[in-house]
GUKEVO-651848 format. One record per residue: x, y, z of N, C-alpha, C, O in turn; residue in one letter; residue number from 1. Coordinates in steps of 0.1 Angstrom, whole numbers, plus 2048, in hexadecimal, padded with zeros to 3 digits. Layout:
N
nu, nv, nw, cau, cav, caw, cu, cv, cw, ou, ov, ow, rest, nr
X, Y, Z, X, Y, Z, X, Y, Z, X, Y, Z, a, NUM $
...
This chain:
65
nu, nv, nw, cau, cav, caw, cu, cv, cw, ou, ov, ow, rest, nr
803, 7DE, 775, 802, 7D1, 77B, 7FA, 7D3, 789, 7FE, 7DC, 791, m, 1 $
7EF, 7CC, 78B, 7E7, 7CD, 797, 7ED, 7C4, 7A2, 7EF, 7B8, 79F, n, 2 $
7EF, 7CA, 7AD, 7F5, 7C2, 7B9, 7EC, 7C5, 7C5, 7E8, 7D0, 7C8, q, 3 $
7EA, 7BB, 7CD, 7E2, 7BC, 7D9, 7EB, 7B9, 7E5, 7F3, 7B0, 7E5, n, 4 $
7E9, 7C1, 7EF, 7F1, 7BF, 7FC, 7E7, 7BE, 807, 7DE, 7C6, 808, f, 5 $
7EA, 7B5, 811, 7E2, 7B4, 81D, 7EA, 7BC, 827, 7F5, 7B8, 82B, n, 6 $
7E5, 7C8, 82B, 7ED, 7D1, 834, 7E5, 7D3, 841, 7DA, 7D8, 841, v, 7 $
7EB, 7CF, 84C, 7E5, 7D1, 859, 7EB, 7DE, 860, 7F6, 7E2, 85D, s, 8 $
7E2, 7E4, 869, 7E7, 7EF, 870, 7E0, 7FC, 86B, 7E2, 807, 871, g, 9 $
7D9, 7FC, 860, 7D2, 808, 85B, 7C5, 809, 863, 7BC, 801, 862, m, 10 $
7C4, 814, 86A, 7B8, 816, 872, 7B0, 823, 86F, 7A5, 824, 874, t, 11 $
7B5, 82B, 866, 7AE, 838, 864, 7B2, 83D, 856, 7BA, 838, 84F, c, 12 $
7AC, 848, 853, 7AF, 84F, 846, 7BD, 853, 845, 7C3, 853, 83A, g, 13 $
7C3, 858, 850, 7D1, 85C, 850, 7DA, 850, 84C, 7E4, 852, 845, h, 14 $
7D7, 844, 851, 7DE, 838, 84D, 7DE, 835, 83E, 7E8, 832, 838, c, 15 $
7D2, 837, 839, 7D0, 835, 82A, 7D8, 83F, 822, 7DF, 83B, 819, e, 16 $
7D9, 84B, 827, 7E1, 855, 820, 7EF, 852, 821, 7F7, 854, 818, k, 17 $
7F4, 84D, 82D, 802, 84A, 82F, 806, 83F, 825, 811, 83F, 81F, a, 18 $
7FE, 834, 824, 801, 829, 81B, 801, 82E, 80D, 80A, 82A, 805, v, 19 $
7F7, 836, 809, 7F6, 83B, 7FB, 803, 843, 7F8, 809, 842, 7EE, t, 20 $
806, 84C, 801, 812, 855, 7FF, 81F, 84C, 7FE, 827, 84F, 7F5, r, 21 $
820, 842, 806, 82C, 839, 806, 82D, 832, 7F8, 838, 832, 7F2, a, 22 $
822, 82E, 7F3, 822, 827, 7E6, 825, 831, 7DB, 82D, 82E, 7D2, i, 23 $
81F, 83D, 7DC, 822, 847, 7D1, 830, 84C, 7D1, 834, 852, 7C7, k, 24 $
837, 84B, 7DD, 845, 84F, 7DD, 84E, 846, 7D4, 857, 84B, 7CF, q, 25 $
84A, 839, 7D3, 852, 830, 7CB, 84C, 82F, 7BD, 854, 82C, 7B4, v, 26 $
840, 833, 7BB, 83A, 833, 7AE, 82F, 83E, 7AD, 823, 83B, 7B1, d, 27 $
832, 84A, 7A9, 829, 855, 7A9, 81D, 852, 7A0, 812, 859, 7A1, p, 28 $
81E, 849, 796, 813, 846, 78D, 80A, 83B, 793, 800, 838, 78C, q, 29 $
80D, 835, 79E, 805, 82A, 7A4, 7F7, 82F, 7A7, 7F4, 83A, 7AB, a, 30 $
7ED, 825, 7A4, 7E0, 827, 7A8, 7DE, 81F, 7B5, 7E1, 813, 7B5, e, 31 $
7D9, 825, 7C0, 7D7, 81E, 7CC, 7C9, 81E, 7D1, 7C2, 828, 7D1, v, 32 $
7C4, 812, 7D4, 7B6, 811, 7DA, 7B8, 809, 7E7, 7BE, 7FF, 7E8, k, 33 $
7B1, 80F, 7F2, 7B3, 808, 7FF, 7A5, 805, 804, 79C, 80E, 804, i, 34 $
7A3, 7F9, 809, 797, 7F5, 810, 79C, 7F1, 81E, 7A0, 7E6, 821, d, 35 $
79B, 7FB, 827, 7A0, 7FA, 835, 799, 7EF, 83C, 79F, 7E8, 845, r, 36 $
78C, 7ED, 83A, 784, 7E2, 841, 789, 7D4, 83E, 788, 7CB, 846, s, 37 $
790, 7D3, 833, 795, 7C6, 82F, 7A4, 7C5, 82F, 7AA, 7BB, 82C, k, 38 $
7AA, 7D0, 834, 7B9, 7D2, 834, 7BF, 7D0, 827, 7CA, 7CA, 825, n, 39 $
7B8, 7D4, 81C, 7BC, 7D1, 80F, 7C1, 7DE, 808, 7BB, 7E8, 808, l, 40 $
7CD, 7DD, 802, 7D2, 7E8, 7FA, 7D5, 7E3, 7EC, 7DD, 7DA, 7EA, v, 41 $
7CE, 7E9, 7E2, 7CF, 7E5, 7D4, 7D8, 7F0, 7CD, 7D5, 7FC, 7CF, e, 42 $
7E2, 7EB, 7C6, 7EB, 7F5, 7C0, 7EC, 7F1, 7B1, 7EF, 7E6, 7AE, v, 43 $
7EA, 7FB, 7A9, 7ED, 7F9, 79A, 7FA, 800, 798, 7FB, 80C, 798, q, 44 $
805, 7F8, 796, 812, 7FE, 795, 81B, 7F4, 78D, 819, 7E8, 78D, s, 45 $
826, 7FA, 787, 830, 7F1, 780, 83C, 7EE, 789, 845, 7E7, 786, q, 46 $
83B, 7F4, 795, 846, 7F1, 79F, 845, 7E3, 7A4, 83B, 7DD, 7A4, q, 47 $
851, 7DE, 7A8, 852, 7D0, 7AE, 849, 7CF, 7BB, 849, 7D9, 7C2, a, 48 $
843, 7C4, 7BD, 83B, 7C2, 7C9, 843, 7C5, 7D5, 83E, 7CB, 7DF, r, 49 $
850, 7C0, 7D6, 858, 7C2, 7E1, 85B, 7D0, 7E4, 85B, 7D4, 7F0, e, 50 $
85C, 7D8, 7DA, 85F, 7E7, 7DC, 853, 7ED, 7E2, 854, 7F5, 7EB, t, 51 $
847, 7EA, 7DD, 83B, 7F0, 7E3, 838, 7EB, 7F1, 835, 7F3, 7FA, l, 52 $
83A, 7DE, 7F4, 839, 7D9, 801, 842, 7E0, 80B, 83E, 7E3, 816, a, 53 $
84F, 7E2, 807, 859, 7E8, 80F, 854, 7F7, 812, 856, 7FB, 81E, r, 54 $
84F, 7FE, 809, 84B, 80B, 80B, 840, 80C, 815, 83F, 815, 81E, a, 55 $
836, 803, 814, 82B, 802, 81E, 831, 7FF, 82C, 82D, 805, 836, i, 56 $
839, 7F5, 82D, 83F, 7F1, 839, 847, 7FC, 840, 847, 7FD, 84C, a, 57 $
84E, 804, 838, 856, 80F, 83D, 84D, 81A, 843, 852, 822, 84B, e, 58 $
841, 81A, 840, 837, 823, 846, 832, 81E, 853, 82C, 825, 85B, e, 59 $
836, 812, 856, 832, 80C, 863, 826, 802, 863, 821, 7FF, 86E, g, 60 $
823, 7FD, 857, 817, 7F4, 856, 81D, 7E6, 853, 827, 7E5, 84C, y, 61 $
815, 7DC, 857, 819, 7CE, 854, 813, 7C9, 847, 807, 7CA, 845, t, 62 $
81C, 7C4, 83F, 817, 7BF, 832, 818, 7B0, 832, 823, 7AB, 834, v, 63 $
80D, 7A9, 831, 80D, 79A, 831, 814, 795, 824, 812, 79C, 81A, a, 64 $
81A, 78A, 825, 822, 784, 81A, 818, 780, 80E, 81D, 77B, 804, a, 65 $
C-alpha cells in the first residue's frame, strides 16, 4: 500500500536517513522515497498509516495530518 506523508523538519541527508531508518524499524520490507524539497515521504508498506507516522514523529519530525 502506497502512503504519502508531509514531513517537516528534514533539512539534510542525515534527516532522510533518520526517517528511513525509523520507518524500516517498524517495517523492514518498506520502500521509502523522500523528496526533501517538497517535505514528501512516500512509503510502500503494509503497516498502518498511524504506525508509520508515529515512527517518524518519534524521530523528532512533524507529520502533517
